[in-house]
N, C-alpha and C positions, 0 to 999 in steps of 0.2 A: 539297715545299717551295716557298715563294712567291717570285715575282719582284715588284719594286716598280717600277711606272711612274707618273710624274707629268708633266704638261705645265707645272706651275708652278715646280719647283725643279730645280736641278743641283748635283751635288758639286764643289767646287773645291778645290785645295790653296791653302791661304794662305801658310804659310810654315813651315820646319823646326820651329820651336818650338811653333805652335799646331796644325800639321797641315792636316787638311781641315776644310771647313765646308760648310753648306747654304745656297744663295743663290736668290733669287727672280728667275726668268727673265722675269717681267712684273709689272705692279703688282697687289698684292693688298689686297683690302678687309677690314677687321676683320670677324671672323665668317666669313670664307671658309675652306673646307676646302683646306689645301694639299696633301695626299695621305691616302691611305688604304693601310694596310700590313699583311700578316701576316708573321710572324717566319720566319726561315730555320729556327730552332729554339726551342722554349720547354719550360719544366717547371715543375710546381707546386713550391712549398716542401715540404721533407718533414716538418717539424713542423706545418706547416699540414694536410697530408694526414693525419698520425696523428691530428691532433685532430678528424678527420671532417668537415673541410671538402671534401666531395665534388665533384669537378670533373671534367670530360671529360679523359682522359688526353692528348689530342692538343691541343685548343683552349682548354682551362681553363674552358671554360663551367660556371658554376654549376649543379650538377645536381638539388639539394633544389628543392621548391617554396617560393614565399616563406613560406608558413605553416609548413612543415617547418623552414626556416631560423630563423624566429623562435621557434619551440618550442625548438630545440636551444640557441640564443643566449641566449635569456631564462631557459633552464632550467625552463619552463613549458610540460609536454606538453599542456595543454588550451588554449594561446593560440589564438586564431582571428582571422582576417584578413577584413575586408569585401571586396566585389568581387574574388572569386577570378580572374575572367575577365581581371584585369590582370596576372596571373601568367603568364609566357611559357614556363614549364617544360613541355616536351614530353616527358613521361615514357614515352608509348607508342612512341617513337622511339629511345630508348635501347637500345644494344646492348653485348655483351661480348666480350671475346676468348675464343673457345672453348677456348683452352689455359690461360690464366691468371685469366680472369674480371675482368679489368681493364674497367672501365665506358668507353664512349663516348658522346656525345650523339645520334650518328647513324651510320648505316653509312659515310658519306663520310669521316668522322674516322677510324673503325676501319680502313678501307682505307688511308687516306693514311699512319697511323702504321705499319702492317704493311709498306708499301711502303718507308717512308724509314729507318726504325730499329727498330721493335718486333719484326720477325723475330729479330733479333739479342739484343734484351734480354727477350724474352718468358721469364718464369721458369717457366711451364707449371704443374704441380701443386704445385711447391716455392714458389710464390708466398708461402705462409703458414710456410716452412720458415726459421726465423731464423738458420740455418747456411748457407744458400744465400750464395755469394760476393756477390752484388749487395746481398742483406739486410745482410750484415755491413758492406759499404761503406756503404749508407745509415745505419746505425746509428752507423758511426764519424763520418760526416759530422754526424749530430744532436748527437752528443757534442762536436763541435768548434765548431759554429755554433748558438747557441741563439736564439729568437726576442728581438727582431724580426729576421726573416731577410731576406737580400739577395740569396742566390743558392742553388744546390743542386748538388751533385756529381752529381746525374742529368742537369743540362745537358750536362756534360763527357762523361758516358757516352753520351748521345744524339749528341753531335758525332761521338765515335768510331764509334759504330753506323752513323751516316749515311755516314762514308768506308767502312767495311767492307762495307756493302750496296751501294754504288754501282758501276754499271758503269764510271763515269768518275770515278775517285777524284781524279784531279789537279784537276779542276774543283771538286770539293766541298773539298779542301784549300785551293784558290785563294780559294774564296768566302769561307772563315774568315780566311785571311791578311789580308784587307782591314781587319780590325779591329785598333785599336790595342792592343798586348799587351806593353808594356815595364813590367816590374813596377817599376822605378824611373826617376824623372825624374832622368836623369844631370847636367842642367844644375842643377837645384835640389836634387839629392840627396834627394829625398823617394821615401817607398815606400808602397805601399798597406797600409792598416792590417791587412789579413789576410795580410800577408806579413812582419810585425814577428816579433821574437823569440819573442813567447807562442806564435805559431803555427808555429815551425820544426818541432817534433816531430810535431804533428799532420799538418802538411801532408806530411812525409816518409811517414808511415803511410799516409796517403790515396793518395800516389803509388804506393806498393808494392802496396796493395791492387787499384788501379785496373788497374796492369799485370797482376796475376795473375789478375784476373776478366774483362779486357776488352782483350787485347793485340792491336794492330794494326799489321803491320809497316810499311805504307806511311806511318805517322805515328809511326815509333819515336822521333823526336826530341821528341815530346810527353811521354814517359815518362822523359827525363833529368831530373834535379833542376831544372836550368834551364829546361828546355823546359816542365817541368810548372808552375814558377812563371809562366812566360809565359801559359801557357794559363789558369792560374787568374786573372792580371792581366786576361786578355781578357775572361772573364766577368763579373769583378768591375767592370771599368771600363765596359765596353760594355753589360752586361746592363740591360734596361729592365724595371722593375716592372710587374706585369700584376695587375689585380684583377677579380673578377667577383662578382656578387652578385643573387640572384633578388629579395631584398628592395628593392634600389634600383631593379630594372627595374620591380616592382609600383608603388613609390612614384612613378615617373615616369609610368608610365601612368595611375595615378589622378589625377594633376595634369590630366590631358587629358579626364577624364570631364566631359560636358555637364551639372553639377549645378546646382541653384538656390544661390544664393549662400550662404544659411544653412546648406545642407547641405555646401557646398563647405568653409566654415569649420570645420565640425564634423569634417569628414574631414582637413582640414589639422592640427587640434588632435590628432586621433587619432594621425596620423602622427608628429608631434613627440612624443608620449608613448611611441610604439613605440620610436623612436630614443633617447629617454632610458632606457627599460627595458633596451634592448640595451646602452647606454654603461654602465649600472650594472653589468651582470653581465658582459659580454665586453670592455668598454672599446674600444679602436680595432681589435681583432682581430674585424671583421665580415665581411671577404670572403675568398673563395677567392683565395689569392696565390700569385704564381710569377714567373718573369722569362723573358725571351726576348732573342735576337738579332736586330736589325732593320737593314737595310742603309741604309735613308734616315735613319732616326731617329739612327742612331749617329754620323751626320755632323753632327748638330746639336751646336753648342757651347753652353756655358753663358752665361747673364748672370743676374745678380740684377734686371735690368729686362728681362725676356722680351717677345718680341713675337709668341709662339707658345706654346701648351699642347698637351699630349697628353691624349686622352680614349679611353676603351673603350666606346664607345656601344652595341657589339652584344654585350656581356656575354660576350665571350671574348677570344683573344689578338689580335684583329684591332685594330690601333691606328688612330687618326684624329689627325692634326696639324691644328690650327685656329688662325688668326690672331687674336691678342688685339688687335692694333693694325693700322693700315694700315702696309704694306710696299711700298716703292718697288722697281721692276726694279734687280736689281744689288745689293739690301741682303741683309746676312747675316740669317739666320733662325735665332733662338736661343731655347732653352728654358731652364727653371729646373730644375736637378738637385736643389735641395732641396726638402724638405717644406713644406707650408703654414706649419708651426710654425717651421722653421728659417729661412725666408726673412725672417723678421720679426726675427731676432737681430742682434745687432751684427755690423760687419764682422769683426771678430776671430774670433767664434764661426763666422760663415760660412766664412771663410777656412780655419779648423781642419778643417770638416767636408769641405770640397772638397779639402784637401791629403791627408786620411786615406782618402777613398773614390775620388777620381778623379785624385789625384797631379799637380795643378797648383795655382797661384797665379791668382787670378782678377783680371783686370784690365777688367772691365766699367765702363761710366760710373758706376754707382752706387758701385762700391768705390773708383774713382779720386776721386770726390767726397768719399768718407769717408776718404780716406787719412790726413788729419791727426787723425783722432779716435783717442784713445789706445787702445793694444793691450790693452785689458782687456774683458772681459764685465761684464755686471751681475751682481750677487751671485746673483740667481735662476738667470741663465744658467749661472754658473760651478758652482752647486750640481748643476744638471742635467747638466752635462757631466762634472763629477766622478762622479757617479752612473753615466754611462754608461760612462766609463773603468774603473770598479771592476767592473762588469758584464763588461766585455770581459777583465779580468784574471781573473776567476773561470772564464769560458768556456776 
């Protein structure tokens, strides 16, 4: 598991309502890297894995070559990419768990996974057996949480396995206890959307299945109905989305090629066409996707006018926080929890999304400035959000 150290930031307690925050301990320039961090635990989304987005089981690095990924996502088996040297996939370094054949990008990841949690979760030759308790747990989760995904039951399973395998169980439990895990904001009487009435029965089923397949006495409080809700809220509210893509790495490396201007323009046009083809067939589902729990990142509060952003430049679960504005010493560092599409929505729509996913009302400068706006969405936004609500009801 990874420790996070940074000379640029520190975690401070703000107040009982807002909790903790991340603050600059010196002046930061726009474009500076505030810190780089690996997660305490991470896991690929289960639908993402089922649909053959192949990723390293430990670090979530995309394992396909850029060309293979293009062929699959465009459904064109003869799709070819120029400049194959710009693809960084190192297929010759891939290794598998000798018991269950789960794939890792390198020996280091296989060893780390086995040491931290995989010894407990390895399904051996039963990996393809749909009746294995863990396989049934994953199937139950997929039947509860359809794409677009936001978390995975296997993140909880890995947390339990990490406790089970540790020689110092109390320190691992303490590490997870640092994360906010209140399923309901008592002051605002708001609850995470996946803890609402529609999910009560599925969550109870998941709780029972997790207890039956992976019980650990030292965290028995996690298996009670209230404890499971809190654990579920922990991964729902603190989990950071992770994405990796061999295609994006290839495209970025192509941009650095020392080509004549006319050839560079042709390559740029080709890459634009590639992404149009990908969008036409696969839409926004281009990456190997998952989520993870990060110590420093989890302390970053939201703002609709953020001064920092998260990137994944190494094509794995290693997170980099970069300043998007100059940040003064002592200033709070804020990121945006919303997607690029959602941040452009009205204050009312943004607040709805934040309430349901992160259980708080946003009081950032932008929301305060728009406080007098009508509490309505545009007609287009209303239709989109109604469709999303309908999808959740179906799930």
